[in-house]
C-alpha positions in Angstrom: 6.7 -79.5 -74.5 8.4 -81.4 -71.7 12.0 -81.2 -70.5 13.1 -84.3 -72.4 11.6 -83.0 -75.7 13.3 -79.7 -75.4 16.7 -81.2 -74.7 16.6 -84.0 -77.3 19.2 -83.7 -80.1 21.7 -85.8 -81.9 24.6 -83.7 -80.9 24.7 -82.0 -77.5 26.5 -78.7 -77.1 29.1 -78.0 -74.4 27.7 -74.5 -73.6 24.1 -73.3 -73.6 23.6 -69.5 -73.6 20.2 -68.6 -72.2 18.8 -65.1 -73.0 15.5 -64.1 -71.4 13.6 -61.5 -73.4 10.4 -59.5 -73.3 9.7 -57.0 -76.0 13.3 -56.8 -77.3 12.6 -56.5 -81.0 15.6 -55.0 -82.7 18.1 -56.0 -80.1 18.1 -59.7 -80.9 20.0 -60.0 -84.2 23.1 -58.1 -83.2 23.4 -59.9 -79.8 22.9 -63.3 -81.3 25.8 -62.7 -83.7 28.0 -61.4 -80.9 27.4 -64.4 -78.8 28.1 -66.7 -81.7 31.4 -64.9 -82.5 32.5 -65.1 -78.8 32.0 -68.9 -78.7 32.6 -70.1 -82.3 35.7 -72.3 -82.5 36.0 -72.7 -78.7 33.2 -75.1 -77.7 30.0 -76.5 -79.4 27.2 -74.2 -78.3 23.5 -73.3 -78.6 21.7 -70.1 -77.9 18.3 -70.3 -76.3 16.1 -67.3 -76.3 13.3 -67.5 -73.8 10.5 -65.3 -75.1 8.7 -64.2 -71.9 5.3 -63.3 -73.3 6.5 -60.6 -75.7 3.8 -58.5 -77.4 6.0 -56.9 -80.1 7.8 -58.5 -83.0 10.3 -60.5 -80.9 8.9 -63.9 -81.8 8.9 -63.1 -85.6 12.5 -61.8 -85.5 13.6 -64.9 -83.7 11.9 -67.1 -86.2 13.6 -65.4 -89.1 17.0 -65.8 -87.4 16.5 -69.4 -86.6 16.0 -70.2 -90.3 19.6 -69.3 -90.9 21.3 -70.2 -87.6 21.1 -73.8 -86.6 22.5 -73.1 -83.1 19.6 -70.8 -82.2 16.4 -71.9 -80.4 13.3 -70.1 -79.1 11.3 -71.2 -76.1 8.1 -69.2 -75.4 6.0 -68.4 -72.3 2.4 -67.8 -73.3 2.3 -64.9 -70.8 5.1 -63.0 -69.0 6.3 -64.9 -66.0 9.4 -62.8 -65.0 13.1 -63.1 -65.5 13.7 -65.8 -62.9 11.1 -68.0 -64.5 12.7 -67.4 -67.9 16.1 -68.3 -66.6 14.7 -71.5 -65.1 12.9 -72.4 -68.4 16.0 -71.8 -70.4 18.1 -73.9 -68.0 15.6 -76.8 -68.2 15.7 -76.6 -72.0 19.5 -76.4 -72.1 21.4 -79.4 -73.5 24.8 -78.5 -72.2 26.3 -79.0 -68.7 27.4 -75.4 -68.6 24.7 -72.6 -68.9 25.5 -68.9 -69.5 22.8 -66.3 -69.0 22.8 -62.7 -70.1 20.3 -59.9 -70.6 18.7 -59.4 -74.0 19.1 -55.6 -74.2 22.7 -55.8 -75.3 24.2 -54.2 -72.1 26.0 -57.4 -71.3 29.1 -57.9 -73.5 29.3 -61.5 -74.8 33.1 -61.2 -75.2 33.4 -62.0 -71.5 31.7 -65.4 -71.8 34.8 -67.5 -72.7 36.6 -66.4 -69.6 33.6 -67.3 -67.4 33.2 -70.7 -69.0 36.9 -71.5 -68.7 36.8 -70.6 -65.0 34.2 -73.3 -64.5 36.1 -75.8 -66.5 39.4 -75.1 -64.7 37.9 -75.1 -61.1 35.5 -77.9 -60.3 34.5 -76.5 -56.9 33.1 -73.4 -58.5 29.4 -73.6 -59.0 28.8 -70.2 -60.5 30.8 -67.4 -62.1 29.1 -64.0 -61.6 29.8 -61.0 -63.8 30.6 -57.8 -61.8 29.8 -54.7 -63.8 32.3 -51.8 -64.1 31.6 -48.5 -65.9 27.8 -48.9 -65.7 25.8 -47.0 -68.3 22.5 -46.9 -66.4 21.0 -43.7 -65.0 22.3 -42.3 -61.8 19.1 -43.2 -60.0 19.2 -46.8 -61.2 22.9 -47.1 -60.2 22.0 -45.8 -56.7 19.1 -48.2 -56.2 21.4 -51.1 -57.3 24.1 -50.0 -54.9 21.7 -49.9 -52.0 20.2 -53.2 -52.9 23.6 -54.9 -53.3 24.9 -53.6 -50.0 21.8 -54.5 -48.1 21.8 -58.0 -49.6 25.5 -58.5 -48.8 25.2 -57.3 -45.3 22.5 -59.9 -44.6 23.6 -62.8 -46.7 27.4 -62.3 -46.6 27.9 -63.9 -50.0 30.7 -61.5 -51.0 29.1 -60.6 -54.3 29.4 -56.9 -55.2 26.9 -56.9 -58.1 24.3 -59.7 -58.0 22.1 -57.8 -60.5 24.4 -58.4 -63.4 22.7 -60.7 -65.9 25.9 -62.2 -67.2 26.5 -65.4 -65.3 27.8 -68.9 -66.0 26.9 -71.9 -63.9 26.8 -75.7 -63.9 23.3 -76.8 -65.0 23.0 -79.5 -62.4 23.8 -77.0 -59.7 21.1 -74.7 -60.9 18.5 -77.4 -61.2 19.1 -78.4 -57.5 18.3 -75.0 -56.2 14.9 -74.2 -54.6 12.9 -72.1 -57.1 11.0 -68.9 -56.4 10.3 -65.7 -58.4 13.3 -63.5 -57.9 15.8 -66.4 -57.7 18.2 -64.9 -60.3 19.1 -62.1 -57.8 20.2 -64.6 -55.1 22.1 -67.2 -57.1 25.6 -66.7 -55.6 24.2 -67.0 -52.0 22.2 -70.1 -52.8 25.0 -71.8 -54.7 27.3 -71.1 -51.7 24.6 -72.6 -49.4 25.0 -75.9 -51.4 28.8 -75.9 -50.7 30.2 -74.5 -54.0 32.6 -71.7 -54.4 31.8 -68.5 -56.5 34.0 -67.1 -59.2 33.9 -63.5 -60.4 34.8 -61.8 -63.6 34.7 -58.0 -64.1 32.6 -57.1 -67.1 32.3 -53.8 -68.9 28.8 -52.5 -69.1 27.3 -51.1 -72.3 24.4 -48.8 -73.1 21.1 -50.4 -74.1 20.9 -50.5 -77.9 17.2 -49.6 -78.2 14.0 -49.8 -76.3 13.4 -49.3 -72.6 13.9 -51.5 -69.5 11.2 -53.9 -68.6 12.1 -53.7 -64.9 11.5 -50.8 -62.4 12.1 -50.1 -58.8 8.6 -50.2 -57.3 7.5 -53.4 -59.0 10.2 -55.3 -57.2 11.1 -53.4 -54.0 8.8 -55.0 -51.5 8.9 -58.4 -53.1 12.8 -58.2 -53.0 12.7 -57.5 -49.3 10.5 -60.6 -48.7 12.8 -62.7 -50.9 15.8 -61.5 -49.0 14.3 -62.6 -45.7 13.4 -66.0 -47.3 16.9 -66.6 -48.6 18.4 -65.7 -45.2 16.1 -68.3 -43.7 17.0 -71.0 -46.3 20.7 -70.4 -45.6 20.3 -70.6 -41.8 18.3 -73.9 -42.2 21.2 -75.6 -44.1 23.2 -77.0 -41.2 25.5 -79.5 -43.0 26.2 -80.4 -46.6 26.3 -84.1 -47.2 29.6 -85.6 -48.4 28.3 -88.5 -50.4 30.3 -91.6 -51.6 29.2 -95.0 -52.6 30.4 -98.0 -50.6 31.3 -100.9 -52.7 32.1 -104.5 -51.6 33.9 -107.3 -53.4 31.6 -109.3 -55.5 31.3 -113.0 -54.5 
């Protein structure tokens, strides 16, 4: 399925919500209904679940829900490719100019989505609105490693983002599609969006406990890769000397 096929529809939504998932059976139904409740009556919307190579009943649960929810879609990876790849796939499939992402474990509260979308609509110079978690419900060790990672990243990249690991983000689809892609991209979106000349918006969001299941991401599977990614993003920022200010020059027709 190509990008045109995935985006083709008679009525395009105003907001596309992208939810990357891997083995999140049981967490899907409640979260889908929460997202729909947060957006219903505000803007036309769609919800795109990117099934990143799940081996449990995730696909079947989504198929059952899609049968009764016209706004819900499922896009699948044959094998797991990671969260950044899933976010990229969902953004490509999105039919709306504004894309919202959130984690599929239920820890991100969809009730904050309208404030994030409205910030993008009200302020054209903002390219991304990043959720900043308060009252995190993770273990002490996980909070510690996130605190260290965020401080290190901010010291080097100076993007002013307190919590880049929060999955709840809203951005302009065209801005996302112009970014250079690499695995791990989702952790550096504010810095890369700033690199392209856009402002960043922030919304404090209340963290919630995971409903069920266990996290698919750990410390050691991303530590060294994250260090290399940080060096690469630092290099990309330094290599962007000027941002073109483009305008078309028109002459009087003869």
